[in-house]
TORMAR-104152 format. One record per atom (N, C-alpha, C, O): x, y, z; residue number from 1; atom name. Coordinates in Angstrom, 3 decimals. Layout:
N
X;Y;Z;NUM;CA $
...
This chain:
103
164.517;104.084;157.101;1;N $
163.556;104.305;156.174;1;CA $
162.698;106.016;157.023;1;C $
162.584;106.433;158.176;1;O $
162.341;106.445;155.834;2;N $
161.616;107.882;155.990;2;CA $
160.220;108.173;155.045;2;C $
159.956;107.908;153.872;2;O $
159.628;108.699;155.893;3;N $
158.202;109.184;155.169;3;CA $
157.764;110.464;154.508;3;C $
158.682;111.145;154.052;3;O $
156.506;110.936;154.365;4;N $
156.472;112.007;153.441;4;CA $
154.924;112.312;154.389;4;C $
154.103;111.416;154.587;4;O $
154.812;113.273;154.729;5;N $
153.440;112.929;155.590;5;CA $
152.622;114.641;155.394;5;C $
153.146;115.735;155.186;5;O $
151.600;114.370;155.516;6;N $
150.637;116.244;155.105;6;CA $
150.056;116.248;156.436;6;C $
149.126;115.567;156.867;6;O $
150.893;117.294;157.121;7;N $
149.949;117.841;158.793;7;CA $
149.856;119.028;158.992;7;C $
150.774;119.681;159.489;7;O $
148.916;119.440;158.698;8;N $
148.354;121.004;159.033;8;CA $
147.934;121.482;157.178;8;C $
147.413;122.568;156.924;8;O $
148.189;120.728;156.375;9;N $
147.609;121.479;154.850;9;CA $
149.243;121.893;154.365;9;C $
149.447;122.686;153.445;9;O $
150.569;121.092;155.289;10;N $
151.834;121.332;154.749;10;CA $
152.783;119.679;154.576;10;C $
152.604;118.703;155.304;10;O $
153.137;119.710;154.162;11;N $
154.087;118.594;153.215;11;CA $
155.527;117.897;154.474;11;C $
156.469;118.687;154.411;11;O $
155.690;117.282;154.998;12;N $
157.561;117.551;155.383;12;CA $
157.753;115.466;155.776;12;C $
157.105;114.590;156.349;12;O $
159.223;115.620;154.914;13;N $
159.879;114.570;155.337;13;CA $
160.349;114.379;156.616;13;C $
161.119;115.171;157.159;13;O $
159.958;113.438;157.097;14;N $
160.473;112.792;158.651;14;CA $
161.651;111.494;158.251;14;C $
161.891;110.907;157.196;14;O $
162.124;111.407;159.400;15;N $
163.037;109.831;159.586;15;CA $
162.401;110.026;161.314;15;C $
161.758;110.953;161.807;15;O $
162.994;108.477;162.042;16;N $
162.697;108.317;163.496;16;CA $
163.944;109.257;163.889;16;C $
165.081;109.512;163.491;16;O $
162.898;109.677;165.080;17;N $
164.603;110.539;165.931;17;CA $
164.334;112.081;165.347;17;C $
164.998;112.806;166.088;17;O $
163.838;112.686;164.618;18;N $
163.910;113.770;163.868;18;CA $
162.861;115.153;164.961;18;C $
161.876;114.913;165.660;18;O $
163.478;116.398;164.755;19;N $
162.511;117.220;165.415;19;CA $
161.657;118.279;164.811;19;C $
162.183;119.231;164.235;19;O $
160.565;118.179;164.898;20;N $
159.845;118.870;163.602;20;CA $
158.603;120.185;164.322;20;C $
157.761;120.169;165.220;20;O $
159.152;121.299;163.238;21;N $
157.875;122.090;164.155;21;CA $
157.177;122.371;162.846;21;C $
157.497;122.478;161.662;21;O $
156.060;122.445;163.596;22;N $
154.525;122.228;163.310;22;CA $
154.025;123.927;163.964;22;C $
154.676;124.776;164.573;22;O $
152.418;123.885;163.441;23;N $
151.749;124.575;163.907;23;CA $
150.679;124.195;165.022;23;C $
149.927;123.226;164.908;23;O $
150.690;125.070;166.128;24;N $
150.003;124.542;167.425;24;CA $
149.191;123.414;167.487;24;C $
148.119;123.251;166.903;24;O $
149.890;122.487;168.388;25;N $
148.871;120.988;168.519;25;CA $
148.232;121.044;169.599;25;C $
148.729;121.566;170.597;25;O $
146.757;120.402;169.587;26;N $
146.582;120.132;171.170;26;CA $
146.989;119.408;171.779;26;C $
146.930;118.280;171.290;26;O $
147.556;119.498;172.987;27;N $
147.561;118.672;173.910;27;CA $
149.090;119.084;174.594;27;C $
149.842;119.728;173.863;27;O $
149.672;118.650;176.288;28;N $
150.617;118.647;176.838;28;CA $
151.803;118.237;176.186;28;C $
151.673;117.601;175.140;28;O $
153.061;118.512;176.663;29;N $
154.266;118.103;176.204;29;CA $
154.865;116.511;177.139;29;C $
154.960;116.383;178.360;29;O $
155.108;115.725;176.318;30;N $
155.083;114.795;176.675;30;CA $
153.886;113.587;176.469;30;C $
153.794;112.492;177.023;30;O $
152.968;114.268;175.397;31;N $
151.718;113.432;175.412;31;CA $
152.253;112.817;173.622;31;C $
153.175;113.361;173.014;31;O $
151.449;111.636;173.057;32;N $
152.204;110.988;172.385;32;CA $
150.702;111.212;171.274;32;C $
149.476;111.272;171.370;32;O $
151.692;111.272;170.320;33;N $
150.212;111.685;169.148;33;CA $
150.213;111.187;167.927;33;C $
151.335;110.744;167.681;33;O $
149.197;111.000;166.709;34;N $
149.571;110.318;165.725;34;CA $
149.868;111.731;164.261;34;C $
149.065;112.661;164.330;34;O $
150.639;111.795;163.413;35;N $
150.361;112.797;162.736;35;CA $
150.441;112.717;161.638;35;C $
151.403;112.289;161.000;35;O $
148.836;113.359;161.001;36;N $
148.860;113.210;159.667;36;CA $
148.832;111.986;158.598;36;C $
148.643;110.802;158.874;36;O $
149.032;112.470;157.485;37;N $
148.499;111.246;156.053;37;CA $
149.803;110.991;156.205;37;C $
150.619;111.705;156.787;37;O $
150.032;109.731;155.553;38;N $
151.253;109.566;155.214;38;CA $
150.964;109.219;153.778;38;C $
150.030;108.538;153.356;38;O $
152.042;109.876;153.022;39;N $
151.611;110.061;151.345;39;CA $
152.763;109.351;150.996;39;C $
152.570;108.872;149.879;39;O $
153.611;109.125;151.320;40;N $
155.226;108.315;150.752;40;CA $
155.718;107.587;151.750;40;C $
155.684;108.081;152.877;40;O $
156.384;106.012;151.522;41;N $
156.837;105.545;152.661;41;CA $
158.294;104.722;151.771;41;C $
158.311;103.821;150.933;41;O $
159.269;105.428;152.344;42;N $
160.413;104.644;151.152;42;CA $
161.485;104.010;152.722;42;C $
162.002;104.693;153.606;42;O $
161.490;102.860;152.580;43;N $
162.523;102.071;153.319;43;CA $
163.681;101.303;152.194;43;C $
163.357;100.299;151.559;43;O $
164.670;101.764;152.104;44;N $
165.987;101.082;151.745;44;CA $
165.500;101.102;150.092;44;C $
165.244;102.054;149.356;44;O $
165.496;100.560;150.002;45;N $
165.057;100.125;147.878;45;CA $
163.790;100.042;148.272;45;C $
163.332;100.623;147.288;45;O $
162.595;99.726;149.083;46;N $
161.273;100.069;148.415;46;CA $
160.712;101.363;149.011;46;C $
160.867;101.968;150.072;46;O $
159.862;101.573;147.685;47;N $
159.169;102.782;147.917;47;CA $
157.428;102.743;147.666;47;C $
156.831;102.508;146.615;47;O $
156.961;103.006;148.796;48;N $
155.351;103.034;148.327;48;CA $
154.437;104.917;148.499;48;C $
154.285;105.871;149.263;48;O $
154.083;104.367;147.102;49;N $
153.539;105.903;147.311;49;CA $
152.175;105.182;147.252;49;C $
151.910;104.038;146.882;49;O $
151.243;106.343;147.803;50;N $
149.562;106.393;148.237;50;CA $
148.966;106.837;147.320;50;C $
149.533;107.258;146.312;50;O $
148.012;106.833;147.444;51;N $
146.915;107.435;145.984;51;CA $
145.314;107.681;146.725;51;C $
144.348;107.176;146.153;51;O $
145.103;108.474;148.008;52;N $
146.370;109.255;147.734;52;CA $
147.381;109.389;149.269;52;C $
148.097;110.294;149.696;52;O $
147.038;108.077;149.777;53;N $
147.737;107.621;151.537;53;CA $
148.549;106.443;151.227;53;C $
148.783;105.996;150.105;53;O $
148.765;106.200;151.837;54;N $
149.001;105.219;152.276;54;CA $
149.134;104.298;153.394;54;C $
149.574;104.364;154.542;54;O $
148.431;103.143;152.427;55;N $
147.241;102.210;153.917;55;CA $
147.982;101.602;154.895;55;C $
149.064;101.070;154.647;55;O $
147.339;101.648;156.321;56;N $
148.183;101.392;156.988;56;CA $
149.138;101.673;158.034;56;C $
149.236;101.337;159.214;56;O $
149.781;102.357;157.282;57;N $
151.172;103.466;157.726;57;CA $
151.273;104.339;158.529;57;C $
150.410;105.076;158.052;57;O $
151.722;104.994;159.586;58;N $
151.007;105.480;160.651;58;CA $
152.916;106.236;160.878;58;C $
154.012;105.691;160.747;58;O $
152.493;107.758;161.279;59;N $
153.958;107.961;161.886;59;CA $
153.162;108.559;163.395;59;C $
152.061;109.072;163.599;59;O $
154.346;108.195;164.300;60;N $
154.096;108.843;165.905;60;CA $
154.668;109.566;166.279;60;C $
155.739;109.721;165.692;60;O $
154.421;110.352;167.299;61;N $
155.278;111.497;167.801;61;CA $
154.908;111.638;169.172;61;C $
153.915;111.236;169.779;61;O $
156.293;112.543;169.680;62;N $
155.576;113.050;170.998;62;CA $
155.949;114.671;171.100;62;C $
156.921;115.326;170.725;62;O $
154.913;114.949;171.675;63;N $
155.255;116.474;171.992;63;CA $
156.671;117.204;172.873;63;C $
156.738;117.119;174.099;63;O $
157.488;117.741;172.242;64;N $
158.411;117.989;172.949;64;CA $
158.434;119.323;174.248;64;C $
158.980;119.369;175.351;64;O $
157.265;120.648;173.223;65;N $
157.714;121.821;173.755;65;CA $
156.814;122.657;172.710;65;C $
156.690;122.497;171.496;65;O $
156.234;123.591;173.566;66;N $
154.898;124.645;172.895;66;CA $
156.196;126.084;172.580;66;C $
157.396;126.197;172.829;66;O $
155.468;126.714;172.118;67;N $
156.561;127.806;171.654;67;CA $
155.847;128.678;170.626;67;C $
154.986;128.163;169.913;67;O $
156.255;130.388;170.470;68;N $
155.910;131.209;169.520;68;CA $
157.145;131.679;168.673;68;C $
158.267;132.001;169.064;68;O $
156.607;131.628;167.360;69;N $
157.852;131.865;166.769;69;CA $
158.429;133.550;166.661;69;C $
158.015;134.360;167.491;69;O $
159.377;133.966;165.609;70;N $
159.235;135.550;165.540;70;CA $
158.562;136.061;165.417;70;C $
157.458;135.626;165.089;70;O $
158.855;137.440;165.629;71;N $
157.686;138.583;165.426;71;CA $
157.320;139.033;164.417;71;C $
157.639;140.221;164.467;71;O $
156.900;138.862;163.623;72;N $
156.486;139.826;161.764;72;CA $
155.791;141.149;162.515;72;C $
155.093;141.365;163.506;72;O $
156.534;142.046;161.217;73;N $
155.590;142.939;161.231;73;CA $
154.854;143.272;159.918;73;C $
155.438;143.282;158.835;73;O $
153.409;143.572;160.083;74;N $
152.485;143.764;158.654;74;CA $
152.121;144.931;159.189;74;C $
151.861;145.315;160.329;74;O $
152.177;145.721;157.452;75;N $
151.989;147.294;157.679;75;CA $
151.291;147.373;156.728;75;C $
151.669;146.707;155.764;75;O $
149.744;148.353;156.524;76;N $
149.364;148.410;155.663;76;CA $
149.699;149.635;155.414;76;C $
150.355;150.222;156.274;76;O $
149.339;150.323;154.191;77;N $
149.585;151.553;153.484;77;CA $
148.400;151.929;152.480;77;C $
148.061;151.087;151.648;77;O $
147.888;152.921;152.522;78;N $
147.173;153.358;150.917;78;CA $
147.445;154.839;150.876;78;C $
147.053;155.778;151.570;78;O $
148.332;154.728;149.719;79;N $
148.979;156.223;149.310;79;CA $
147.781;157.122;149.262;79;C $
146.563;156.967;149.178;79;O $
148.714;158.234;149.356;80;N $
147.473;159.565;149.638;80;CA $
146.509;160.044;150.756;80;C $
146.162;161.160;151.141;80;O $
146.217;158.799;151.125;81;N $
144.867;158.869;151.561;81;CA $
145.655;159.077;152.963;81;C $
144.686;159.638;153.475;81;O $
146.532;159.086;153.913;82;N $
147.178;159.338;155.037;82;CA $
146.010;158.269;155.985;82;C $
145.185;158.573;156.846;82;O $
146.407;156.847;155.341;83;N $
146.129;155.515;156.009;83;CA $
147.339;154.810;155.749;83;C $
147.920;154.743;154.665;83;O $
147.835;154.036;157.364;84;N $
148.727;153.325;157.758;84;CA $
148.416;152.871;158.619;84;C $
148.189;153.659;159.537;84;O $
148.236;151.642;158.868;85;N $
148.381;150.698;160.441;85;CA $
149.464;149.980;160.307;85;C $
150.109;149.805;159.273;85;O $
149.698;149.498;161.519;86;N $
151.001;148.789;161.992;86;CA $
150.794;147.535;162.860;86;C $
150.673;147.632;164.081;86;O $
150.747;146.086;162.063;87;N $
150.528;145.394;163.192;87;CA $
151.511;144.173;163.994;87;C $
152.521;143.981;163.317;87;O $
151.483;143.346;165.189;88;N $
152.671;142.662;164.796;88;CA $
152.435;141.139;164.798;88;C $
151.297;141.111;165.268;88;O $
152.708;140.107;164.620;89;N $
152.180;138.737;164.647;89;CA $
153.435;137.901;165.331;89;C $
154.580;138.267;165.065;89;O $
153.200;136.708;166.267;90;N $
153.572;135.615;166.728;90;CA $
153.087;134.739;166.356;90;C $
151.860;134.685;166.437;90;O $
153.875;133.580;165.740;91;N $
153.099;132.593;165.616;91;CA $
152.936;131.645;166.772;91;C $
153.631;131.928;167.748;91;O $
151.949;130.277;166.905;92;N $
151.820;129.761;168.174;92;CA $
152.184;128.413;167.223;92;C $
151.503;127.971;166.297;92;O $
153.695;127.805;167.829;93;N $
154.286;127.025;167.686;93;CA $
154.469;125.488;168.368;93;C $
154.728;125.369;169.566;93;O $
154.312;124.370;167.504;94;N $
154.776;123.155;168.989;94;CA $
155.794;122.431;168.155;94;C $
155.585;122.147;166.976;94;O $
157.144;122.077;168.935;95;N $
157.383;121.463;168.533;95;CA $
157.503;119.792;169.050;95;C $
157.407;119.544;170.251;95;O $
157.741;118.570;167.936;96;N $
157.445;117.369;168.333;96;CA $
159.146;116.538;167.846;96;C $
160.111;116.968;167.214;96;O $
158.863;115.241;168.495;97;N $
159.650;114.180;167.983;97;CA $
159.082;113.451;167.280;97;C $
157.853;113.499;167.333;97;O $
159.819;112.342;166.201;98;N $
159.115;111.620;165.709;98;CA $
159.389;110.299;166.573;98;C $
160.572;110.517;166.833;98;O $
159.182;109.415;167.022;99;N $
159.330;108.573;167.542;99;CA $
158.985;107.211;166.837;99;C $
160.095;106.725;167.054;99;O $
158.600;106.626;166.443;100;N $
158.081;105.900;165.284;100;CA $
157.226;105.950;164.080;100;C $
156.181;106.571;163.887;100;O $
158.149;104.869;163.031;101;N $
157.540;105.233;161.430;101;CA $
157.008;103.861;161.255;101;C $
157.888;103.045;160.979;101;O $
156.055;103.485;161.323;102;N $
155.062;102.133;160.638;102;CA $
154.661;102.028;159.996;102;C $
154.010;102.979;159.563;102;O $
154.658;100.750;159.296;103;N $
154.468;100.655;157.594;103;CA $
152.596;99.969;158.028;103;C $
151.821;99.669;157.119;103;O $
């Protein structure tokens, strides 16, 4: 069984036991949470597509760890104006483990 969920504006295909990296979620490591809206649920030959979500379906997860992503460089430049700025950014991330998918 797997599901397509919408969490924090992004869509993910998840199954029980999967580890998923999403933007930072509130909570400590070990806490149980319910993830987003279930858009589609597939169980063997049966497929349920939501309009826009599948009613009664829920995806439960456990927070594994909080971390930060790789550093990216943000460079701005205006040509011929002697203007340039360099900044760095690291995204705060949370790794979750899918524990259950219920219909």
